[in-house]
All heavy atoms as an XYZ file, in Angstrom:
818
protein
N     -12.669     30.288      4.973
C     -11.248     30.263      4.712
C     -10.458     30.389      6.010
O      -9.485     29.686      6.208
C     -10.905     31.394      3.728
C      -9.450     31.501      3.393
S      -8.969     30.101      2.397
C      -7.330     30.508      2.016
N     -10.901     31.312      6.900
C     -10.206     31.490      8.175
C     -10.338     30.249      9.047
O      -9.399     29.878      9.749
C     -10.756     32.709      8.914
C     -10.329     34.007      8.311
C     -10.789     35.153      9.152
N     -10.429     36.391      8.503
C     -10.585     37.564      9.053
N     -11.105     37.660     10.263
N     -10.238     38.645      8.419
N     -11.499     29.590      8.986
C     -11.713     28.381      9.781
C     -10.772     27.275      9.304
O     -10.169     26.563     10.115
C     -13.180     27.916      9.666
O     -14.022     28.989     10.041
C     -13.445     26.712     10.526
N     -10.612     27.127      7.992
C      -9.726     26.115      7.428
C      -8.281     26.401      7.817
O      -7.535     25.499      8.216
C      -9.859     26.075      5.893
O     -11.213     25.862      5.559
C      -9.008     24.992      5.291
N      -7.876     27.645      7.717
C      -6.507     28.020      8.079
C      -6.243     27.770      9.560
O      -5.184     27.266      9.935
C      -6.250     29.508      7.738
O      -6.543     29.722      6.354
C      -4.817     29.896      8.011
N      -7.216     28.126     10.396
C      -7.066     27.910     11.838
C      -6.981     26.422     12.158
O      -6.176     26.000     12.996
C      -8.238     28.557     12.588
N      -7.794     25.608     11.489
C      -7.769     24.160     11.723
C      -6.425     23.566     11.286
O      -5.858     22.711     11.974
C      -8.923     23.492     10.988
N      -5.923     24.003     10.152
C      -4.631     23.527      9.663
C      -3.509     23.933     10.622
O      -2.631     23.130     10.939
C      -4.358     24.074      8.258
C      -3.054     23.646      7.611
C      -2.985     22.124      7.504
C      -2.914     24.276      6.244
N      -3.554     25.161     11.093
C      -2.534     25.631     12.039
C      -2.582     24.822     13.329
O      -1.543     24.434     13.875
C      -2.734     27.116     12.327
N      -3.774     24.530     13.816
C      -3.915     23.737     15.042
C      -3.366     22.330     14.842
O      -2.687     21.774     15.717
C      -5.379     23.683     15.470
N      -3.630     21.745     13.676
C      -3.125     20.407     13.385
C      -1.606     20.399     13.321
O      -0.947     19.489     13.837
C      -3.719     19.900     12.076
N      -1.030     21.418     12.696
C       0.428     21.489     12.590
C       1.088     21.723     13.954
O       2.193     21.245     14.198
C       0.831     22.581     11.601
C       0.532     22.271     10.136
C       0.849     23.470      9.258
C       1.289     21.054      9.649
N       0.430     22.451     14.813
C       0.989     22.701     16.138
C       0.998     21.445     17.009
O       1.820     21.315     17.911
C       0.218     23.820     16.841
C       0.460     25.228     16.267
C      -0.484     26.224     16.920
C       1.901     25.647     16.459
N       0.083     20.519     16.765
C       0.052     19.289     17.557
C       1.006     18.227     17.004
O       1.258     17.227     17.661
C      -1.375     18.697     17.604
O      -1.802     18.393     16.286
C      -2.342     19.662     18.269
N       1.543     18.442     15.823
C       2.425     17.463     15.184
C       3.631     17.078     16.047
O       3.980     15.894     16.116
C       2.890     17.978     13.812
C       3.524     16.962     12.883
C       2.583     15.793     12.637
C       3.914     17.607     11.577
N       4.284     18.017     16.738
C       5.429     17.605     17.570
C       5.058     16.647     18.698
O       5.930     15.998     19.264
C       5.952     18.926     18.136
C       5.444     19.974     17.213
C       4.143     19.461     16.671
N       3.786     16.536     19.022
C       3.368     15.672     20.119
C       2.923     14.291     19.653
O       2.549     13.459     20.455
C       2.246     16.352     20.914
C       2.674     17.679     21.480
C       2.229     18.854     20.914
C       3.564     17.733     22.538
C       2.642     20.079     21.416
C       3.989     18.958     23.052
C       3.526     20.137     22.480
N       2.981     14.037     18.336
C       2.624     12.729     17.804
C       3.760     11.769     18.132
O       4.927     12.055     17.844
C       2.395     12.794     16.272
C       2.170     11.414     15.694
C       1.230     13.718     15.960
N       3.469     10.625     18.753
C       4.548      9.702     19.127
C       5.210      9.094     17.889
O       4.538      8.760     16.910
C       3.837      8.632     19.955
C       2.404      8.720     19.575
C       2.156     10.144     19.149
N       6.514      8.976     17.936
C       7.275      8.364     16.855
C       7.454      6.886     17.146
O       7.381      6.454     18.292
C       8.637      9.044     16.722
C       8.593     10.527     16.322
C       9.995     11.109     16.373
C       7.988     10.698     14.958
N       7.715      6.081     16.110
C       7.946      4.651     16.355
C       9.172      4.446     17.247
O      10.049      5.297     17.324
C       8.186      4.071     14.967
C       8.102      5.179     13.997
C       7.812      6.441     14.721
N       9.221      3.303     17.903
C      10.365      2.969     18.759
C      11.646      3.001     17.941
O      11.635      2.753     16.735
C      10.162      1.590     19.371
N      12.753      3.280     18.581
C      14.014      3.431     17.854
C      14.396      2.166     17.084
O      15.039      2.242     16.059
C      15.138      3.824     18.805
O      15.332      2.804     19.765
N      14.015      1.003     17.554
C      14.314     -0.235     16.842
C      13.533     -0.363     15.548
O      13.966     -1.026     14.616
N      12.375      0.282     15.462
C      11.547      0.183     14.272
C      11.884      1.254     13.252
O      11.474      1.169     12.112
C      10.071      0.290     14.653
N      12.618      2.271     13.645
C      12.939      3.370     12.740
C      13.978      2.921     11.714
O      14.809      2.048     11.975
C      13.454      4.564     13.528
N      13.953      3.535     10.576
C      14.936      3.259      9.539
C      16.255      3.883      9.964
O      16.303      5.035     10.386
C      14.456      3.842      8.188
C      15.517      3.666      7.128
C      13.156      3.195      7.774
N      17.328      3.133      9.849
C      18.624      3.615     10.322
C      19.326      4.501      9.304
O      20.334      5.114      9.616
C      19.515      2.433     10.676
O      19.724      1.636      9.542
N      18.828      4.573      8.103
C      19.451      5.407      7.082
C      18.808      5.157      5.734
O      17.902      4.334      5.600
N      19.266      5.856      4.726
C      18.686      5.679      3.392
C      19.104      4.338      2.795
O      20.147      3.793      3.156
C      19.279      6.838      2.596
C      20.577      7.119      3.274
C      20.332      6.843      4.735
N      18.303      3.795      1.874
C      18.713      2.554      1.209
C      19.925      2.833      0.318
O      19.888      3.716     -0.525
C      17.484      2.152      0.399
C      16.698      3.403      0.243
C      17.013      4.271      1.407
N      20.997      2.110      0.557
C      22.224      2.324     -0.212
C      22.684      1.000     -0.791
O      22.438     -0.055     -0.227
C      23.317      2.908      0.684
C      22.946      4.249      1.282
S      24.246      4.994      2.276
C      24.405      3.851      3.632
N      23.353      1.065     -1.929
C      23.852     -0.146     -2.547
C      24.253      0.066     -3.983
O      24.861      1.075     -4.334
N      23.870     -0.882     -4.829
C      24.273     -0.900     -6.235
C      23.047     -1.131     -7.104
O      22.144     -1.883     -6.742
C      25.286     -2.024     -6.448
C      25.724     -2.201     -7.868
C      26.721     -1.522     -8.500
C      25.199     -3.113     -8.829
N      26.830     -1.958     -9.803
C      25.905     -2.933    -10.022
C      24.175     -4.066     -8.796
C      25.645     -3.678    -11.172
C      23.912     -4.803     -9.934
C      24.644     -4.612    -11.107
N      23.026     -0.492     -8.270
C      21.952     -0.686     -9.240
C      22.565     -0.986    -10.596
O      23.595     -0.421    -10.976
C      21.089      0.578     -9.339
O      20.176      0.458    -10.409
N      21.905     -1.852    -11.340
C      22.395     -2.220    -12.667
C      21.989     -1.212    -13.736
O      22.218     -1.444    -14.921
C      21.859     -3.602    -13.052
O      20.459     -3.536    -13.281
N      21.410     -0.100    -13.350
C      20.893      0.874    -14.315
C      21.936      1.291    -15.347
O      21.639      1.435    -16.526
C      20.355      2.099    -13.602
C      19.662      3.061    -14.537
C      18.827      4.053    -13.753
N      17.972      4.798    -14.623
C      16.730      4.466    -14.932
N      16.206      3.380    -14.438
N      16.007      5.199    -15.730
N      23.179      1.475    -14.935
C      24.218      1.910    -15.877
C      24.589      0.816    -16.875
O      25.140      1.101    -17.932
C      25.464      2.368    -15.127
O      26.034      1.291    -14.432
N      24.273     -0.433    -16.564
C      24.571     -1.542    -17.478
C      23.529     -1.687    -18.569
O      23.783     -2.340    -19.588
C      24.677     -2.860    -16.702
C      25.791     -2.952    -15.674
C      25.715     -4.287    -14.939
C      27.144     -2.777    -16.331
N      22.348     -1.124    -18.343
C      21.270     -1.255    -19.325
C      20.920     -2.708    -19.539
O      20.859     -3.498    -18.601
N      20.733     -3.069    -20.793
C      20.329     -4.447    -21.107
C      21.507     -5.406    -21.216
O      21.344     -6.532    -21.675
C      19.486     -4.458    -22.377
S      17.828     -3.817    -22.078
N      22.688     -4.981    -20.787
C      23.803     -5.927    -20.746
C      23.938     -6.547    -19.360
O      24.891     -7.279    -19.099
C      25.111     -5.229    -21.138
O      25.460     -4.259    -20.185
N      22.962     -6.285    -18.476
C      22.980     -6.867    -17.141
C      22.869     -8.389    -17.236
O      22.174     -8.913    -18.113
C      21.864     -6.289    -16.249
C      20.487     -6.654    -16.766
C      22.022     -6.733    -14.813
N      23.595     -9.074    -16.381
C      23.561    -10.540    -16.372
C      23.773    -11.030    -14.950
O      24.146    -10.266    -14.054
C      24.662    -11.103    -17.273
O      25.930    -10.810    -16.717
N      23.550    -12.305    -14.780
C      23.778    -12.915    -13.471
C      25.228    -12.726    -13.034
O      25.500    -12.396    -11.874
C      23.435    -14.402    -13.544
C      23.606    -15.126    -12.247
C      23.185    -16.594    -12.343
O      22.392    -16.945    -13.233
O      23.665    -17.370    -11.502
N      26.146    -12.889    -13.969
C      27.569    -12.740    -13.645
C      27.896    -11.320    -13.195
O      28.633    -11.128    -12.226
C      28.417    -13.117    -14.857
N      27.323    -10.312    -13.863
C      27.618     -8.926    -13.478
C      27.013     -8.590    -12.127
O      27.614     -7.846    -11.339
C      27.129     -7.946    -14.553
O      25.729     -8.003    -14.707
N      25.859     -9.144    -11.805
C      25.233     -8.900    -10.509
C      26.036     -9.589     -9.410
O      26.279     -9.014     -8.343
C      23.759     -9.359    -10.504
C      23.157     -9.229     -9.115
C      22.947     -8.561    -11.514
N      26.484    -10.814     -9.656
C      27.305    -11.520     -8.658
C      28.625    -10.777     -8.421
O      29.092    -10.666     -7.288
C      27.566    -12.959     -9.099
C      26.362    -13.864     -8.939
C      26.673    -15.278     -9.428
N      25.515    -16.124     -9.368
C      25.309    -17.042     -8.421
N      26.196    -17.226     -7.462
N      24.223    -17.783     -8.442
N      29.212    -10.257     -9.481
C      30.463     -9.511     -9.357
C      30.244     -8.249     -8.523
O      31.051     -7.933     -7.647
C      30.985     -9.148    -10.744
C      32.298     -8.410    -10.724
C      32.779     -8.070    -12.131
O      32.076     -8.237    -13.108
N      34.002     -7.582    -12.214
N      29.151     -7.546     -8.778
C      28.836     -6.344     -7.991
C      28.578     -6.710     -6.531
O      29.007     -6.003     -5.621
C      27.630     -5.635     -8.590
N      27.891     -7.818     -6.296
C      27.596     -8.252     -4.930
C      28.879     -8.605     -4.179
O      29.024     -8.272     -3.001
C      26.660     -9.452     -4.956
N      29.804     -9.254     -4.862
C      31.084     -9.591     -4.230
C      31.827     -8.326     -3.802
O      32.435     -8.288     -2.738
C      31.957    -10.411     -5.182
C      31.391    -11.802     -5.444
O      30.545    -12.264     -4.649
O      31.797    -12.417     -6.451
N      31.766     -7.290     -4.631
C      32.443     -6.035     -4.316
C      31.707     -5.253     -3.224
O      32.325     -4.550     -2.430
C      32.570     -5.180     -5.575
N      30.380     -5.382     -3.181
C      29.569     -4.628     -2.232
C      29.513     -5.265     -0.841
O      29.370     -4.572      0.158
C      28.145     -4.479     -2.787
C      27.193     -3.566     -2.046
C      27.692     -2.129     -2.093
C      25.806     -3.666     -2.654
N      29.640     -6.573     -0.769
C      29.475     -7.300      0.503
C      30.325     -6.748      1.652
O      29.824     -6.625      2.762
C      29.731     -8.788      0.291
N      31.590     -6.385      1.423
C      32.367     -5.834      2.550
C      31.807     -4.506      3.080
O      32.111     -4.117      4.202
C      33.766     -5.623      1.957
C      33.841     -6.528      0.787
C      32.445     -6.606      0.254
N      30.986     -3.827      2.292
C      30.420     -2.548      2.711
C      29.049     -2.694      3.382
O      28.482     -1.715      3.846
C      30.294     -1.618      1.502
C      31.601     -1.270      0.802
C      31.328     -0.463     -0.461
C      32.524     -0.519      1.736
N      28.532     -3.919      3.448
C      27.212     -4.152      4.063
C      27.144     -3.654      5.505
O      26.142     -3.045      5.882
C      26.820     -5.623      3.965
N      28.177     -3.859      6.322
C      28.094     -3.348      7.697
C      27.971     -1.818      7.764
O      27.470     -1.275      8.733
C      29.406     -3.808      8.339
C      29.831     -4.988      7.538
C      29.366     -4.696      6.136
N      28.396     -1.126      6.712
C      28.290      0.334      6.672
C      26.942      0.796      6.113
O      26.706      1.984      5.978
C      29.425      0.923      5.839
N      26.069     -0.171      5.758
C      24.739      0.183      5.283
C      24.494     -0.044      3.801
O      23.379      0.134      3.318
N      25.512     -0.434      3.053
C      25.347     -0.679      1.619
C      24.863     -2.112      1.426
O      25.647     -3.030      1.265
C      26.673     -0.446      0.885
C      27.105      0.992      0.914
C      27.861      1.487      1.972
C      26.744      1.860     -0.107
C      28.255      2.815      2.008
C      27.130      3.191     -0.082
C      27.882      3.661      0.972
O      28.264      4.975      1.008
N      23.550     -2.295      1.454
C      22.978     -3.643      1.466
C      22.110     -3.973      0.259
O      21.742     -5.117      0.070
C      22.120     -3.815      2.717
C      22.886     -3.794      3.990
C      21.954     -4.022      5.178
N      22.640     -3.691      6.399
C      22.570     -2.509      7.006
N      21.801     -1.573      6.518
N      23.241     -2.280      8.095
N      21.744     -2.987     -0.532
C      20.746     -3.215     -1.586
C      21.388     -3.403     -2.957
O      22.212     -2.599     -3.377
C      19.759     -2.048     -1.643
C      19.011     -1.861     -0.369
N      17.824     -2.502     -0.114
C      19.293     -1.135      0.744
C      17.395     -2.161      1.097
N      18.277     -1.337      1.634
N      20.987     -4.458     -3.633
C      21.394     -4.723     -5.011
C      20.112     -4.706     -5.839
O      19.228     -5.533     -5.641
C      22.112     -6.086     -5.142
C      22.406     -6.403     -6.591
C      23.386     -6.089     -4.310
N      20.024     -3.747     -6.749
C      18.817     -3.565     -7.554
C      19.112     -3.931     -9.002
O      20.036     -3.381     -9.617
C      18.322     -2.101     -7.499
C      18.206     -1.613     -6.059
C      17.017     -1.954     -8.271
C      17.220     -2.349     -5.206
N      18.329     -4.842     -9.543
C      18.435     -5.179    -10.957
C      17.347     -4.379    -11.670
O      16.160     -4.590    -11.444
C      18.265     -6.687    -11.208
C      19.291     -7.470    -10.398
C      18.413     -6.989    -12.696
C      19.113     -8.959    -10.471
N      17.769     -3.460    -12.512
C      16.876     -2.507    -13.147
C      16.581     -2.925    -14.583
O      17.464     -2.887    -15.435
C      17.522     -1.122    -13.112
C      16.579     -0.038    -13.580
O      15.366     -0.173    -13.357
O      17.052      0.940    -14.168
N      15.346     -3.310    -14.843
C      14.889     -3.678    -16.185
C      15.800     -4.697    -16.871
O      16.855     -5.043    -16.384
C      14.736     -2.446    -17.078
C      13.506     -1.628    -16.717
O      12.586     -2.194    -16.108
O      13.470     -0.434    -17.034
N      15.377     -5.177    -17.984
C      16.099     -6.113    -18.850
C      16.457     -7.439    -18.186
O      17.252     -8.197    -18.712
C      17.334     -5.466    -19.459
S      16.931     -4.151    -20.612
N      15.909     -7.733    -17.033
C      16.135     -9.041    -16.414
C      15.034    -10.016    -16.816
O      15.182    -11.224    -16.657
C      16.218     -8.943    -14.896
C      14.974     -8.447    -14.213
C      14.649     -7.156    -13.931
C      13.882     -9.236    -13.743
N      13.426     -7.089    -13.320
C      12.928     -8.356    -13.190
C      13.614    -10.608    -13.731
C      11.734     -8.798    -12.636
C      12.420    -11.042    -13.181
C      11.486    -10.152    -12.640
N      13.955     -9.468    -17.364
C      12.808    -10.299    -17.733
C      12.973    -10.979    -19.082
O      13.596    -10.436    -19.990
C      11.547     -9.429    -17.808
C      10.966     -8.961    -16.499
C       9.896     -7.915    -16.740
C      10.389    -10.128    -15.744
N      12.385    -12.154    -19.194
C      12.299    -12.826    -20.481
C      11.285    -12.085    -21.348
O      10.417    -11.370    -20.837
C      11.866    -14.285    -20.287
N      11.396    -12.247    -22.646
C      10.480    -11.562    -23.561
C       9.044    -12.047    -23.383
O       8.099    -11.289    -23.589
C      10.940    -11.775    -25.000
N       8.872    -13.304    -22.980
C       7.537    -13.876    -22.795
C       7.377    -14.368    -21.361
O       8.335    -14.822    -20.743
C       7.320    -15.058    -23.755
C       7.404    -14.683    -25.217
C       6.298    -13.738    -25.630
O       5.157    -13.884    -25.218
N       6.635    -12.750    -26.444
N       6.164    -14.300    -20.883
C       5.867    -14.819    -19.551
C       5.832    -16.346    -19.576
O       5.604    -16.944    -20.611
C       4.523    -14.288    -19.063
C       4.561    -12.803    -18.814
C       3.196    -12.300    -18.412
N       3.268    -10.867    -18.181
C       2.860    -10.279    -17.063
N       2.338    -10.992    -16.086
N       2.954     -8.991    -16.927
N       6.040    -16.949    -18.426
C       5.974    -18.397    -18.301
C       4.705    -18.738    -17.547
O       4.592    -18.465    -16.355
C       7.205    -18.928    -17.524
O       8.382    -18.520    -18.202
C       7.163    -20.433    -17.416
N       3.739    -19.311    -18.241
C       2.462    -19.661    -17.614
C       1.749    -18.443    -17.049
O       1.096    -18.537    -16.018
N       1.932    -17.283    -17.658
C       1.295    -16.064    -17.193
C       2.090    -15.311    -16.142
O       1.748    -14.204    -15.756
N       3.179    -15.899    -15.645
C       3.989    -15.257    -14.604
C       5.250    -14.648    -15.206
O       5.772    -15.130    -16.219
C       4.386    -16.287    -13.546
N       5.737    -13.590    -14.584
C       6.998    -13.001    -15.006
C       8.111    -14.014    -14.794
O       8.089    -14.780    -13.831
C       7.289    -11.743    -14.195
C       6.292    -10.601    -14.328
C       6.663     -9.471    -13.380
C       6.239    -10.095    -15.749
N       9.082    -14.019    -15.698
C      10.190    -14.964    -15.605
C      11.478    -14.252    -16.006
O      11.463    -13.368    -16.862
C       9.944    -16.163    -16.512
N      12.605    -14.647    -15.417
C      13.876    -14.028    -15.804
C      14.331    -14.517    -17.172
O      13.942    -15.601    -17.619
C      14.838    -14.490    -14.715
C      14.260    -15.763    -14.225
C      12.769    -15.610    -14.347
N      15.143    -13.725    -17.830
C      15.738    -14.109    -19.103
C      16.704    -15.264    -18.828
O      17.692    -15.098    -18.108
C      16.473    -12.913    -19.702
C      17.043    -13.204    -21.079
O      17.647    -14.276    -21.264
O      16.890    -12.345    -21.962
N      16.419    -16.419    -19.384
C      17.218    -17.626    -19.103
C      18.636    -17.518    -19.648
O      19.547    -18.171    -19.127
C      16.522    -18.849    -19.679
N      18.844    -16.695    -20.661
C      20.186    -16.531    -21.211
C      21.047    -15.687    -20.287
O      22.203    -16.024    -20.020
C      20.118    -15.850    -22.596
O      19.276    -16.619    -23.435
C      21.486    -15.718    -23.221
N      20.500    -14.601    -19.786
C      21.263    -13.704    -18.918
C      21.287    -14.151    -17.461
O      22.199    -13.817    -16.726
C      20.711    -12.290    -19.008
C      21.159    -11.608    -20.279
C      20.770    -10.159    -20.287
N      19.765    -10.039    -21.330
C      18.711     -9.285    -21.280
N      18.493     -8.537    -20.248
N      17.863     -9.254    -22.270
N      20.270    -14.877    -17.045
C      20.176    -15.353    -15.653
C      19.928    -16.861    -15.660
O      18.841    -17.322    -15.326
C      19.058    -14.604    -14.918
C      19.347    -13.143    -14.765
C      18.964    -12.241    -15.744
C      20.033    -12.673    -13.669
C      19.254    -10.891    -15.633
C      20.327    -11.329    -13.533
C      19.939    -10.433    -14.524
N      20.939    -17.643    -16.047
C      20.745    -19.094    -16.205
C      20.371    -19.821    -14.914
O      19.666    -20.820    -14.962
C      22.089    -19.588    -16.750
C      23.067    -18.530    -16.403
C      22.302    -17.238    -16.347
N      20.810    -19.343    -13.764
C      20.477    -20.004    -12.502
C      19.121    -19.572    -11.966
O      18.607    -20.177    -11.036
C      21.547    -19.711    -11.442
O      22.802    -20.154    -11.884
N      18.571    -18.495    -12.524
C      17.284    -17.979    -12.061
C      17.449    -16.943    -10.958
O      18.519    -16.802    -10.351
N      16.392    -16.224    -10.691
C      16.418    -15.161     -9.692
C      16.494    -15.733     -8.276
O      17.160    -15.170     -7.411
C      15.203    -14.230     -9.862
C      15.118    -13.230     -8.740
C      15.289    -13.504    -11.197
N      15.862    -16.851     -8.022
C      15.887    -17.454     -6.683
C      17.318    -17.783     -6.262
O      17.746    -17.465     -5.155
C      15.007    -18.708     -6.660
C      15.157    -19.568     -5.411
C      14.300    -19.080     -4.272
C      14.224    -20.063     -3.147
N      15.185    -19.881     -2.085
N      18.073    -18.407     -7.152
C      19.465    -18.757     -6.841
C      20.306    -17.499     -6.637
O      21.157    -17.450     -5.735
C      20.059    -19.611     -7.952
N      20.050    -16.466     -7.442
C      20.774    -15.213     -7.296
C      20.425    -14.535     -5.966
O      21.303    -14.039     -5.260
C      20.463    -14.284     -8.470
C      21.221    -12.970     -8.522
C      22.728    -13.199     -8.528
C      20.796    -12.182     -9.747
N      19.151    -14.548     -5.605
C      18.718    -13.972     -4.326
C      19.359    -14.722     -3.164
O      19.826    -14.099     -2.194
C      17.202    -14.007     -4.213
N      19.410    -16.036     -3.234
C      20.046    -16.831     -2.182
C      21.526    -16.466     -2.043
O      22.055    -16.365     -0.938
C      19.897    -18.319     -2.462
C      18.464    -18.810     -2.307
O      17.643    -18.092     -1.686
O      18.160    -19.899     -2.829
N      22.188    -16.265     -3.175
C      23.602    -15.879     -3.176
C      23.789    -14.531     -2.475
O      24.667    -14.373     -1.626
C      24.106    -15.815     -4.624
C      25.572    -15.469     -4.762
C      26.554    -16.425     -4.543
C      25.968    -14.188     -5.122
C      27.901    -16.117     -4.675
C      27.311    -13.868     -5.259
C      28.270    -14.832     -5.032
O      29.595    -14.526     -5.164
N      22.938    -13.554     -2.828
C      23.028    -12.224     -2.221
C      22.701    -12.260     -0.737
O      23.388    -11.634      0.073
C      22.088    -11.253     -2.939
C      22.420    -10.964     -4.402
C      21.360    -10.085     -5.015
C      23.778    -10.339     -4.537
N      21.650    -12.987     -0.380
C      21.270    -13.089      1.031
C      22.395    -13.720      1.851
O      22.613    -13.347      3.006
C      19.982    -13.886      1.190
C      18.800    -13.210      0.584
N      17.634    -13.882      0.271
C      18.582    -11.916      0.210
C      16.767    -13.038     -0.249
N      17.320    -11.839     -0.302
N      23.093    -14.673      1.254
C      24.222    -15.307      1.925
C      25.352    -14.332      2.216
O      26.165    -14.557      3.099
N      25.406    -13.245      1.471
C      26.417    -12.214      1.672
C      25.899    -11.067      2.542
O      26.569    -10.055      2.701
C      26.887    -11.665      0.327
C      27.653    -12.694     -0.480
C      28.273    -12.071     -1.691
C      29.258    -13.006     -2.319
N      30.487    -13.189     -1.556
N      24.663    -11.212      3.052
C      24.084    -10.169      3.890
C      23.472     -9.024      3.103
O      23.280     -7.935      3.634
N      23.181     -9.260      1.831
C      22.618     -8.232      0.958
C      21.151     -8.513      0.657
O      20.673     -9.629      0.854
C      23.418     -8.172     -0.354
C      24.912     -7.903     -0.202
C      25.625     -8.069     -1.537
C      25.159     -6.524      0.375
N      20.472     -7.506      0.150
C      19.064     -7.626     -0.225
C      18.939     -7.407     -1.722
O      19.631     -6.564     -2.294
C      18.226     -6.582      0.511
C      18.274     -6.735      2.010
C      17.499     -5.635      2.684
C      17.577     -5.787      4.193
N      16.775     -4.792      4.885
N      18.040     -8.137     -2.364
C      17.830     -8.030     -3.806
C      16.534     -7.291     -4.093
O      15.507     -7.551     -3.470
C      17.769     -9.430     -4.441
C      17.417     -9.478     -5.928
C      18.478     -8.785     -6.772
C      17.240    -10.914     -6.384
N      16.605     -6.378     -5.040
C      15.414     -5.686     -5.515
C      15.350     -5.799     -7.022
O      16.374     -5.762     -7.709
N      14.151     -5.983     -7.545
C      13.943     -6.082     -8.986
C      13.096     -4.909     -9.442
O      12.075     -4.607     -8.831
C      13.245     -7.393     -9.352
C      14.000     -8.670     -8.984
C      13.115     -9.881     -9.239
C      15.281     -8.775     -9.756
N      13.502     -4.287    -10.506
C      12.764     -3.163    -11.058
C      12.291     -3.546    -12.450
O      12.957     -4.286    -13.166
C      13.679     -1.942    -11.133
O      13.018     -0.880    -11.766
N      11.126     -3.061    -12.811
C      10.621     -3.295    -14.154
C       9.641     -2.185    -14.500
O       9.177     -1.459    -13.635
C       9.942     -4.666    -14.272
C       8.779     -4.939    -13.320
C       7.474     -4.849    -14.066
C       8.947     -6.301    -12.715
N       9.346     -2.066    -15.762
C       8.350     -1.069    -16.180
C       7.232     -1.802    -16.914
O       7.382     -2.939    -17.336
C       8.991     -0.029    -17.088
O       9.494     -0.642    -18.262
N       6.124     -1.115    -17.056
C       4.985     -1.736    -17.720
C       5.301     -2.087    -19.161
O       4.850     -3.094    -19.685
C       3.774     -0.796    -17.653
N       6.096     -1.268    -19.815
C       6.490     -1.551    -21.187
C       5.322     -1.615    -22.147
O       4.237     -1.108    -21.869
N       5.546     -2.252    -23.257
C       4.509     -2.347    -24.285
C       4.072     -3.780    -24.556
O       3.276     -4.017    -25.439
C       5.039     -1.745    -25.606
O       6.228     -2.436    -25.989
C       5.357     -0.266    -25.437
N       4.631     -4.744    -23.828
C       4.303     -6.149    -24.078
C       3.677     -6.787    -22.851
O       4.074     -6.570    -21.761
C       5.562     -6.930    -24.465
C       6.177     -6.424    -25.740
C       7.413     -7.225    -26.062
C       8.043     -6.699    -27.332
N       9.225     -7.410    -27.724
C-alpha cells in the first residue's frame, strides 16, 4: 500500500513538467452555440436556419456550434444508413451543413440508440 501511494505521489509531482500542446493546438474555450433540445421533435430545417442566422453574428465571440438534438432522423433507414426526416429537413443535412459552414458555424448531430 505504501509503495502504491509513493508511486502515485511521485507521478503527481512530475505532472507539472509534462509538456503541454502548442498554444495554436490548444482549445481556445468551451464549445458554445445553440442546441435544438428545447424544440424537441418540432425541430425543422427552417428552425435551424433561423437559429443559425441569429447566431452567426456571435461566431467571432466563439458561438460557433449548432447542435440538432434527436428527432432529425427519419423513422426508417435508407439502404441501412441513417437518413434525415424528409418532411422536417427537405433539403437534407448536407445542404443545411453547407448553409451553416457558409456562416462560419459548425453543425453537430445528436441521436440516441432508441428502440428502433
